[in-house]
N, C-alpha and C positions, 0 to 999 in steps of 0.2 A: 504489500500498498504508499503510496507518495506520500510526501507531507500536504502537498494542497487536497489528498485524497481522506488523510486522517482530521482533514484541518473543517475539510467541511460536512462529515460525521460529523466533528465538536460540536459546528457551531446552535444546530437545533438541539442540545441538546443544555450547553450552558443560555441560550436563547434569551426561556421563559424570567432567567435569574436576576438580567443584565440593571443597574439602578443609570449607566450610563449609555445611549442608545449610541451617539457621535463615536465613541469609543470604537465599540460593537462594531460600525461599522470598516472601521480601516483591520478586522484585528487580523493578528498577525504571531506569528513565534513570541511574538514579543511583549505582546500586551500578555497584562498581566492583571489576574484577577479581582484582587482587592480593589488594589490604588487605580486599575485605570476604568474598569470592569463596572469597579464598585461594589462585589462583592460581599456580602456579611459573610460571617463564619460557615453561620448556620445551612445559608441558599450552598456555600461552599461545600459542604456533605454531603445534603442533596442531589450536585451535583456528580459529583463521586457514584454517589452508589446508583443513579442513571447510565455512569460512565460506564461499570459494568455487571451492568443488564445490556447496552444498547451492542457492546463492543465479549459480551460472558468470561466475563477474565473479575476475577478473585485482586484483593488491593490490598496489602498488607496497613498497620499503621505509620510505614515506615515511607511507602508511598502518597500515603494520606498527607503525607505530615511534607515529604519534599511538593505535594502538585499547589505549588503556587500559581503555575502564570501554565500559559496554553505549552510552549516548548518545553514544562517539564511534561506535563499532561500526555502529552506529545510519544515525549524518551520513552514513559512507562510502561502507557498503551503499546508503547511500540512489543519494548522492552518483554514483557506478559506474553504478545500473544507470540514471540519466537513461540519453535518444537519447543 
């Protein structure tokens, strides 16, 4: 899965929780969930649970703690999808 495909799959997962629509329009690997998109920590947990469901993966606590931006989410998902 390419980075573009992965971002395309992550966008609808993240969208319901975004508080800054302008930042969401410019979503990239460098986008920070809290600082850029203004997503609160409770909603960040919801995003992580939705990512687990969408990609049929299980995330450990350490994965969740690192998932603060789009790039780290992509890296963790890619790692979990490896056979």
